[in-house]
ZAVO-757936 format. One line per field, with one value per residue (C-alpha): residue number from 0; residue in three letters; x, y, z. Coordinates in Angstrom, 2 decimals, padded with zeros to 5 digits. Example, Ala and Ser with C-alpha at 12.3 -4.5 7.8 and 13.67 -1.06 7.14 Angstrom:
! ZAVO-757936
resi = [0 | 1]
resn = [ALA | SER]
px = [012.30 | 013.67]
py = [-004.50 | -001.06]
pz = [007.80 | 007.14]
//
This chain:
! ZAVO-757936
resi = [0 | 1 | 2 | 3 | 4 | 5 | 6 | 7 | 8 | 9 | 10 | 11 | 12 | 13 | 14 | 15 | 16 | 17 | 18 | 19 | 20 | 21 | 22 | 23 | 24 | 25 | 26 | 27 | 28 | 29 | 30 | 31 | 32 | 33 | 34 | 35 | 36 | 37 | 38 | 39 | 40 | 41 | 42 | 43 | 44 | 45 | 46 | 47 | 48 | 49 | 50 | 51 | 52 | 53 | 54 | 55 | 56 | 57 | 58 | 59 | 60 | 61 | 62 | 63 | 64 | 65 | 66 | 67 | 68 | 69 | 70 | 71 | 72 | 73 | 74 | 75 | 76 | 77 | 78 | 79 | 80 | 81 | 82 | 83 | 84 | 85 | 86 | 87 | 88 | 89 | 90 | 91 | 92 | 93 | 94 | 95 | 96 | 97 | 98 | 99 | 100 | 101 | 102 | 103 | 104 | 105 | 106 | 107 | 108 | 109 | 110 | 111 | 112 | 113 | 114 | 115 | 116 | 117 | 118 | 119 | 120 | 121 | 122 | 123 | 124 | 125 | 126 | 127 | 128 | 129 | 130 | 131 | 132 | 133 | 134 | 135 | 136 | 137 | 138 | 139 | 140 | 141 | 142 | 143 | 144 | 145 | 146 | 147 | 148 | 149 | 150 | 151 | 152 | 153 | 154 | 155 | 156 | 157 | 158 | 159 | 160 | 161 | 162 | 163 | 164 | 165 | 166 | 167 | 168 | 169 | 170 | 171 | 172 | 173 | 174 | 175 | 176 | 177 | 178 | 179 | 180 | 181 | 182 | 183 | 184 | 185 | 186 | 187 | 188 | 189 | 190 | 191 | 192 | 193 | 194 | 195 | 196 | 197 | 198 | 199 | 200 | 201 | 202 | 203 | 204 | 205 | 206 | 207 | 208 | 209 | 210 | 211 | 212 | 213 | 214 | 215 | 216 | 217 | 218 | 219 | 220 | 221 | 222 | 223 | 224 | 225 | 226 | 227 | 228 | 229 | 230 | 231 | 232 | 233 | 234 | 235 | 236 | 237 | 238 | 239 | 240 | 241 | 242 | 243 | 244 | 245 | 246 | 247 | 248 | 249 | 250 | 251 | 252 | 253 | 254 | 255 | 256 | 257 | 258 | 259 | 260 | 261 | 262 | 263 | 264 | 265 | 266 | 267 | 268 | 269 | 270 | 271 | 272 | 273 | 274 | 275 | 276 | 277 | 278 | 279 | 280 | 281 | 282 | 283 | 284 | 285 | 286 | 287 | 288 | 289 | 290 | 291 | 292 | 293 | 294 | 295 | 296 | 297 | 298 | 299 | 300 | 301 | 302 | 303 | 304 | 305 | 306 | 307 | 308 | 309 | 310 | 311 | 312 | 313 | 314 | 315 | 316 | 317 | 318 | 319 | 320 | 321 | 322 | 323 | 324 | 325 | 326 | 327 | 328 | 329 | 330 | 331 | 332 | 333 | 334 | 335 | 336 | 337 | 338 | 339 | 340 | 341 | 342 | 343 | 344 | 345 | 346 | 347 | 348 | 349 | 350 | 351 | 352 | 353 | 354 | 355 | 356 | 357 | 358 | 359 | 360 | 361 | 362 | 363 | 364 | 365 | 366]
resn = [MET | THR | LEU | SER | ARG | ARG | HIS | MET | LEU | GLN | ALA | GLY | CYS | ALA | ALA | LEU | SER | SER | THR | VAL | LEU | PRO | GLN | VAL | PHE | ALA | ALA | GLU | ARG | ARG | PHE | GLU | PRO | GLN | VAL | GLU | GLY | TRP | ARG | THR | PHE | GLU | VAL | THR | THR | THR | VAL | ASN | VAL | ALA | ASP | ILE | LYS | GLY | ALA | THR | ARG | LEU | TRP | LEU | PRO | VAL | PRO | ASP | LEU | ALA | THR | ASP | PHE | GLN | VAL | SER | LEU | GLY | SER | SER | TRP | THR | GLY | ASN | ALA | THR | LYS | ALA | ARG | LEU | VAL | SER | ASP | ALA | SER | GLN | GLY | ALA | ARG | MET | PHE | TYR | VAL | GLU | PHE | ALA | ALA | GLU | VAL | ALA | ALA | PRO | THR | VAL | SER | LEU | THR | SER | THR | VAL | GLN | THR | ARG | ASN | ARG | ALA | VAL | ASP | TRP | ALA | ARG | LYS | SER | VAL | VAL | HIS | GLU | ASP | PRO | ALA | LEU | LEU | LYS | ALA | ASN | LEU | ALA | ALA | THR | GLU | LEU | LEU | PRO | ILE | ASP | GLY | VAL | VAL | LEU | GLU | THR | ALA | LYS | LYS | ALA | THR | HIS | GLY | ALA | HIS | SER | ASP | VAL | ASP | LYS | VAL | ARG | ALA | ILE | TYR | GLN | TRP | VAL | VAL | ASP | SER | ALA | TYR | ARG | GLU | PRO | LYS | THR | ARG | GLY | CYS | GLY | VAL | GLY | ASP | ILE | LYS | THR | LEU | LEU | GLU | SER | GLY | ASN | LEU | GLY | GLY | LYS | CYS | ALA | ASP | LEU | ASN | ALA | LEU | PHE | VAL | GLY | LEU | CYS | ARG | SER | VAL | GLY | VAL | PRO | ALA | ARG | ASP | ILE | TYR | GLY | ILE | ARG | VAL | ALA | PRO | SER | ALA | PHE | GLY | TYR | LYS | GLU | LEU | GLY | GLY | ASN | SER | ALA | SER | LEU | LYS | GLY | ALA | GLN | HIS | CYS | ARG | ALA | GLU | VAL | PHE | LEU | ASN | GLN | TYR | GLY | TRP | VAL | ALA | MET | ASP | PRO | ALA | ASP | VAL | LEU | LYS | VAL | MET | ARG | GLN | GLU | THR | PRO | ASP | TRP | ILE | LYS | ASP | LYS | THR | ASN | PRO | VAL | ALA | ALA | PRO | VAL | ASN | LYS | ALA | LEU | PHE | GLY | GLY | TRP | GLU | GLY | ASN | TRP | VAL | GLY | TRP | ASN | THR | ALA | HIS | ASP | LEU | LYS | LEU | PRO | HIS | TYR | SER | ARG | PRO | GLY | THR | LEU | PRO | PHE | LEU | MET | TYR | PRO | GLN | GLY | GLU | ASN | ALA | ALA | GLY | ARG | PHE | ASP | GLU | LEU | ALA | PRO | ASP | SER | PHE | ARG | TYR | THR | ILE | SER | ALA | LYS | GLU | ILE | THR | ALA]
px = [-020.58 | -022.33 | -022.94 | -026.29 | -027.10 | -028.42 | -025.70 | -022.60 | -023.66 | -026.32 | -025.52 | -023.69 | -026.57 | -029.37 | -029.00 | -029.45 | -033.22 | -035.33 | -034.86 | -031.32 | -030.42 | -031.16 | -029.50 | -026.73 | -026.12 | -027.19 | -024.35 | -021.28 | -022.89 | -022.04 | -021.93 | -021.01 | -018.92 | -017.67 | -015.94 | -012.11 | -008.41 | -007.65 | -006.84 | -004.38 | -004.62 | -002.54 | -005.29 | -003.39 | -005.11 | -003.18 | -004.44 | -002.47 | -004.41 | -004.74 | -007.06 | -004.47 | -006.55 | -005.16 | -004.52 | -006.07 | -007.90 | -008.37 | -010.39 | -009.63 | -011.38 | -009.25 | -010.47 | -012.06 | -013.41 | -012.21 | -014.71 | -014.12 | -013.99 | -011.86 | -008.70 | -007.01 | -003.14 | -002.11 | -001.60 | 001.30 | 001.96 | 003.88 | 003.48 | 004.31 | 001.47 | 002.06 | -000.02 | -001.15 | -002.62 | -005.43 | -008.32 | -012.09 | -015.67 | -016.64 | -020.15 | -019.16 | -015.90 | -015.48 | -011.54 | -009.79 | -006.71 | -006.74 | -004.20 | -003.70 | -001.22 | -000.05 | -000.93 | 002.39 | 002.94 | 003.10 | 001.81 | 000.18 | -000.23 | -000.27 | -000.11 | -002.29 | -001.57 | -003.81 | -003.04 | -006.08 | -007.04 | -010.59 | -012.05 | -015.64 | -018.97 | -021.74 | -023.88 | -024.66 | -028.56 | -028.54 | -026.03 | -027.82 | -026.57 | -026.89 | -024.81 | -024.42 | -023.67 | -023.21 | -026.95 | -025.97 | -024.25 | -027.67 | -029.76 | -027.66 | -028.64 | -032.05 | -032.03 | -033.22 | -030.54 | -031.06 | -031.38 | -032.81 | -036.04 | -037.86 | -041.52 | -043.99 | -043.53 | -040.53 | -042.41 | -045.80 | -043.77 | -041.73 | -044.87 | -046.28 | -043.29 | -043.11 | -047.06 | -047.43 | -043.52 | -043.03 | -038.92 | -036.62 | -034.96 | -038.82 | -038.53 | -035.30 | -035.73 | -039.26 | -037.54 | -034.32 | -036.60 | -039.12 | -036.39 | -034.91 | -038.27 | -039.68 | -036.35 | -033.77 | -030.68 | -030.43 | -027.11 | -027.73 | -027.52 | -024.56 | -021.89 | -023.32 | -026.59 | -027.40 | -029.34 | -032.62 | -035.02 | -038.28 | -037.89 | -037.25 | -040.91 | -042.56 | -041.85 | -042.28 | -039.59 | -037.39 | -034.41 | -030.63 | -027.98 | -026.25 | -025.98 | -029.97 | -031.11 | -029.14 | -030.01 | -033.43 | -033.09 | -031.42 | -034.28 | -036.70 | -035.47 | -034.45 | -038.23 | -039.45 | -037.12 | -034.03 | -031.00 | -029.45 | -025.81 | -024.72 | -021.20 | -019.57 | -016.29 | -014.94 | -014.27 | -010.55 | -010.51 | -012.38 | -015.17 | -013.74 | -017.26 | -016.88 | -019.30 | -017.93 | -020.19 | -019.14 | -015.67 | -013.23 | -010.39 | -007.62 | -005.30 | -007.77 | -010.85 | -012.27 | -016.17 | -015.19 | -017.21 | -019.68 | -022.08 | -022.89 | -025.51 | -025.61 | -028.57 | -028.32 | -029.68 | -030.02 | -029.07 | -026.37 | -024.88 | -024.12 | -024.90 | -024.02 | -026.33 | -026.54 | -029.37 | -028.63 | -025.61 | -028.40 | -030.18 | -026.73 | -026.55 | -029.96 | -029.63 | -026.20 | -024.59 | -025.85 | -026.92 | -030.60 | -032.02 | -032.86 | -036.60 | -036.75 | -034.85 | -034.98 | -032.79 | -029.92 | -027.67 | -029.63 | -030.52 | -027.22 | -026.38 | -030.11 | -029.38 | -025.61 | -025.94 | -029.03 | -026.53 | -022.89 | -020.84 | -017.09 | -014.07 | -012.65 | -014.26 | -012.68 | -015.28 | -014.42 | -016.73 | -020.41 | -020.95 | -024.00 | -024.39 | -020.30 | -018.79 | -015.55 | -012.79 | -011.13 | -013.62 | -014.44 | -017.63 | -021.28 | -023.10 | -022.85 | -021.98 | -024.35 | -021.45 | -017.61 | -016.85 | -015.14 | -012.09 | -012.85 | -011.61 | -011.80 | -009.85 | -010.37 | -013.06 | -015.08 | -015.49 | -014.21 | -016.53 | -015.88 | -017.58 | -015.07 | -012.03 | -010.80 | -011.10 | -010.25 | -007.32 | -007.32 | -006.62 | -007.32 | -005.85 | -005.49 | -002.71 | -002.99 | 000.08 | -000.20 | 003.38]
py = [-037.91 | -037.21 | -039.79 | -041.90 | -043.95 | -046.75 | -046.92 | -046.88 | -050.20 | -051.49 | -083.97 | -085.54 | -085.41 | -085.85 | -089.96 | -089.47 | -089.97 | -087.08 | -089.42 | -089.65 | -085.94 | -083.94 | -087.01 | -086.44 | -082.82 | -082.69 | -084.81 | -082.22 | -079.12 | -077.12 | -073.07 | -071.73 | -068.88 | -068.02 | -065.50 | -066.77 | -064.97 | -062.57 | -063.00 | -060.68 | -059.99 | -058.06 | -056.93 | -055.60 | -053.74 | -052.96 | -050.82 | -050.89 | -047.93 | -049.01 | -046.41 | -043.02 | -040.21 | -036.77 | -037.22 | -040.24 | -040.07 | -043.20 | -043.73 | -046.99 | -048.15 | -048.71 | -050.45 | -047.46 | -049.41 | -049.60 | -052.00 | -055.21 | -057.30 | -055.43 | -053.20 | -051.44 | -051.92 | -048.78 | -048.87 | -048.43 | -047.77 | -048.27 | -047.12 | -043.92 | -042.04 | -037.95 | -037.55 | -040.03 | -039.53 | -040.46 | -038.63 | -038.39 | -037.93 | -034.62 | -035.43 | -038.54 | -039.18 | -042.10 | -042.87 | -043.73 | -043.58 | -040.98 | -041.31 | -038.80 | -039.51 | -036.37 | -036.53 | -037.18 | -040.61 | -043.57 | -046.23 | -045.28 | -048.06 | -048.52 | -051.07 | -050.25 | -052.81 | -052.58 | -054.24 | -055.27 | -057.75 | -059.50 | -061.80 | -064.17 | -062.28 | -064.37 | -062.16 | -064.13 | -063.43 | -064.51 | -061.46 | -058.64 | -055.12 | -051.40 | -049.87 | -046.45 | -044.82 | -041.44 | -040.22 | -038.38 | -041.73 | -043.42 | -040.32 | -041.06 | -044.46 | -043.97 | -041.53 | -041.81 | -041.71 | -041.49 | -044.91 | -046.03 | -044.03 | -044.98 | -043.57 | -044.71 | -048.56 | -048.92 | -047.55 | -050.15 | -053.46 | -052.76 | -052.56 | -055.43 | -057.73 | -056.16 | -056.81 | -057.92 | -057.37 | -055.05 | -054.98 | -053.88 | -057.73 | -059.16 | -056.47 | -056.88 | -060.82 | -060.15 | -058.07 | -060.70 | -063.24 | -061.24 | -060.66 | -064.34 | -065.18 | -062.73 | -061.68 | -063.99 | -063.73 | -062.74 | -063.78 | -061.70 | -058.85 | -056.95 | -056.49 | -056.51 | -054.67 | -050.73 | -050.91 | -048.94 | -050.35 | -048.49 | -049.99 | -053.20 | -053.21 | -051.33 | -053.83 | -056.49 | -058.18 | -058.55 | -060.30 | -058.72 | -059.29 | -057.92 | -054.44 | -054.46 | -057.30 | -056.02 | -052.47 | -053.51 | -055.05 | -051.98 | -049.61 | -051.82 | -051.30 | -047.60 | -047.10 | -048.78 | -047.11 | -049.32 | -047.95 | -050.28 | -049.54 | -051.04 | -052.08 | -052.35 | -054.65 | -057.75 | -061.51 | -062.17 | -066.17 | -069.18 | -070.46 | -072.21 | -074.24 | -075.13 | -073.12 | -072.08 | -069.18 | -067.43 | -067.21 | -065.81 | -067.02 | -064.97 | -065.00 | -063.68 | -061.48 | -060.68 | -060.25 | -061.11 | -057.70 | -058.19 | -055.61 | -056.82 | -055.40 | -054.52 | -053.09 | -051.17 | -053.05 | -051.15 | -054.50 | -055.46 | -052.92 | -053.29 | -056.61 | -058.22 | -059.68 | -060.75 | -061.76 | -061.26 | -064.39 | -067.05 | -065.97 | -066.78 | -070.09 | -070.83 | -069.80 | -071.01 | -073.16 | -076.43 | -077.33 | -077.06 | -073.56 | -074.27 | -072.91 | -073.96 | -072.38 | -074.91 | -077.52 | -078.55 | -076.37 | -073.47 | -073.45 | -073.25 | -070.34 | -068.58 | -069.11 | -068.19 | -064.27 | -063.73 | -062.02 | -063.32 | -063.92 | -065.29 | -063.27 | -063.76 | -060.82 | -057.11 | -054.14 | -051.17 | -048.09 | -047.29 | -044.45 | -043.71 | -040.82 | -040.25 | -037.29 | -038.40 | -035.74 | -033.92 | -035.72 | -033.53 | -034.64 | -034.17 | -036.27 | -038.98 | -042.79 | -044.67 | -046.50 | -046.86 | -050.92 | -050.90 | -049.22 | -046.16 | -043.94 | -041.30 | -039.82 | -037.01 | -039.78 | -039.94 | -042.31 | -046.20 | -048.91 | -050.23 | -053.44 | -054.65 | -055.19 | -056.86 | -053.61 | -051.25 | -053.30 | -054.15 | -056.70 | -057.70 | -060.02 | -060.98 | -062.96 | -064.54 | -063.34 | -066.45 | -065.53]
pz = [-008.93 | -005.76 | -002.71 | -003.43 | -000.71 | -002.46 | -004.92 | -002.36 | -000.53 | -002.59 | -001.55 | 000.94 | 003.68 | 001.26 | 001.64 | 005.37 | 006.62 | 007.82 | 011.29 | 011.46 | 010.18 | 013.52 | 015.32 | 013.22 | 013.60 | 017.36 | 018.07 | 015.69 | 015.98 | 019.63 | 019.84 | 023.13 | 023.59 | 026.81 | 028.11 | 028.43 | 027.53 | 025.29 | 021.50 | 020.04 | 016.23 | 013.45 | 010.73 | 007.35 | 004.96 | 001.65 | -001.36 | -004.57 | -006.89 | -010.65 | -011.46 | -011.23 | -012.32 | -010.20 | -006.92 | -004.94 | -001.40 | 000.51 | 003.80 | 005.72 | 009.11 | 011.75 | 015.29 | 017.26 | 020.16 | 023.91 | 025.67 | 028.07 | 024.72 | 022.61 | 022.98 | 020.25 | 020.80 | 017.93 | 013.86 | 011.58 | 007.97 | 005.01 | 001.56 | -000.54 | 000.31 | 000.15 | 003.51 | 006.10 | 009.24 | 011.89 | 011.09 | 012.72 | 011.49 | 012.86 | 014.18 | 015.87 | 016.05 | 014.54 | 013.58 | 010.44 | 008.76 | 005.91 | 002.77 | 000.06 | -002.72 | -005.16 | -008.81 | -010.03 | -007.70 | -010.47 | -008.15 | -005.06 | -002.43 | 000.82 | 003.77 | 006.99 | 010.52 | 013.13 | 016.31 | 018.25 | 021.06 | 021.74 | 023.69 | 023.55 | 024.79 | 027.04 | 029.05 | 032.37 | 032.50 | 036.21 | 037.59 | 037.70 | 039.05 | 038.41 | 035.28 | 034.81 | 031.27 | 029.73 | 029.28 | 026.08 | 024.58 | 025.43 | 024.20 | 020.89 | 020.50 | 020.44 | 017.95 | 014.04 | 011.90 | 007.77 | 007.20 | 010.74 | 011.40 | 014.85 | 013.91 | 011.16 | 010.25 | 012.55 | 015.50 | 014.91 | 013.57 | 017.13 | 018.82 | 017.26 | 018.22 | 021.39 | 022.55 | 026.09 | 026.79 | 029.69 | 031.01 | 028.45 | 028.68 | 027.26 | 024.69 | 023.55 | 023.07 | 021.67 | 018.47 | 018.07 | 017.59 | 015.62 | 013.27 | 013.46 | 012.26 | 009.99 | 008.11 | 006.48 | 004.65 | 001.18 | -000.88 | -003.52 | -001.42 | -002.63 | -000.01 | 003.09 | 002.51 | 003.03 | 005.99 | 004.91 | 007.16 | 006.33 | 002.78 | 004.26 | 006.16 | 003.51 | 000.74 | 003.03 | 001.44 | 004.27 | 003.05 | 002.87 | 004.67 | 008.07 | 007.49 | 006.80 | 009.60 | 012.20 | 011.41 | 011.35 | 014.99 | 016.11 | 014.96 | 016.29 | 019.94 | 019.74 | 018.43 | 021.74 | 024.01 | 024.42 | 023.18 | 020.44 | 018.19 | 015.15 | 015.58 | 011.88 | 011.73 | 010.29 | 010.86 | 011.40 | 011.94 | 011.76 | 014.34 | 016.90 | 016.66 | 013.08 | 011.92 | 008.54 | 008.13 | 011.47 | 010.79 | 008.52 | 006.36 | 007.68 | 005.03 | 002.84 | 004.00 | 001.12 | 002.01 | 005.90 | 006.95 | 009.14 | 011.22 | 014.88 | 017.24 | 021.39 | 023.23 | 026.56 | 029.53 | 032.89 | 034.80 | 032.22 | 030.53 | 026.68 | 025.72 | 022.19 | 019.79 | 016.23 | 014.75 | 011.27 | 011.97 | 012.75 | 009.91 | 007.98 | 009.24 | 008.46 | 005.01 | 004.31 | 006.81 | 005.01 | 001.54 | 002.39 | 003.58 | 007.40 | 007.77 | 011.51 | 014.31 | 016.36 | 013.64 | 015.49 | 013.51 | 014.14 | 017.43 | 019.83 | 017.65 | 017.89 | 021.79 | 022.16 | 019.82 | 022.37 | 024.41 | 023.05 | 020.46 | 019.82 | 019.70 | 016.45 | 014.98 | 014.99 | 015.55 | 013.80 | 015.10 | 015.80 | 013.63 | 011.12 | 008.68 | 008.16 | 006.74 | 005.47 | 006.41 | 003.20 | 000.83 | -002.47 | -002.83 | -001.00 | 001.14 | 004.03 | 004.27 | 005.90 | 007.80 | 007.29 | 007.31 | 003.91 | 002.57 | 001.13 | -001.81 | -004.40 | -007.44 | -009.87 | -011.72 | -009.02 | -006.06 | -005.96 | -005.92 | -002.15 | -003.02 | -005.67 | -004.25 | -007.50 | -009.43 | -006.46 | -005.55 | -002.07 | 000.58 | 003.95 | 005.71 | 009.63 | 011.79 | 015.15 | 017.61 | 020.23 | 021.63]
//
């Protein structure tokens, strides 16, 4: 079975009057992440392989970022694997945990625990300085990928969105708000979406999830000369601000994977962005779909996620178009955000953890 790109990742308030509702929410909702101390999490992925047909191979994401908002402290594992080691994608160097079970292993199981420190992000737009970055890294984050072209309809859309904007900050702000205004969260999208932005724009149907919506933002930024990248990761704890859609249940992180974005701005360095989460709050935070970003529930999120995010999330990597080491079939992954696996019968469905039988949980270390 080949790695097909599309196959892989394809009322209490009702009684309130319209004049009372905004006042109630305005008094209750706040979202203002500030750069504070570090938090430490142990993130554990456990796989119990049920479909045993020949040798089994697994690839598990690990935290692979060393930044001013995340530090990885190492990983350890237990299980009955025949082979187990950290490996890297040959083209981009994204690290992952590779596990192999010989055909005679009766009940393949592995548990991987990664320890990572995170903290909030919030850019201070009033403080400017010259920030240097590796030119090769910036060039790579201006390039097209298989699902993020930077010409054609992508470039045309970006030019329209940024009409009248001159600085990179103005361009990014215009694209961010264009995505919030033009796209929408589609809860029926499987997983986190695929990130095929050309198809999104050509179809005129801009509904999707984080890997679609933040990829759209990244591709538009790249097309007008602003380095940008997706960061693929997972929510590991509830939001400190009470937004249920912006946090994860630490005991069971099923479906908690989340893609975020960054842009590089010469006077600020890498800056956090997440228009996809604005759209998630607008669609799912309240019983009714919020259509106005100035709504008191959505407005603080829309403001804060342009330049910041909350440190209850762990980033795995920033890689596109990966080739899994030792993978037996042709093709690439658009990104590595979920556990991957295969045996003699074919690849496992990473979006079906109940049949693939993996769980992810997190524990915050406070002492």
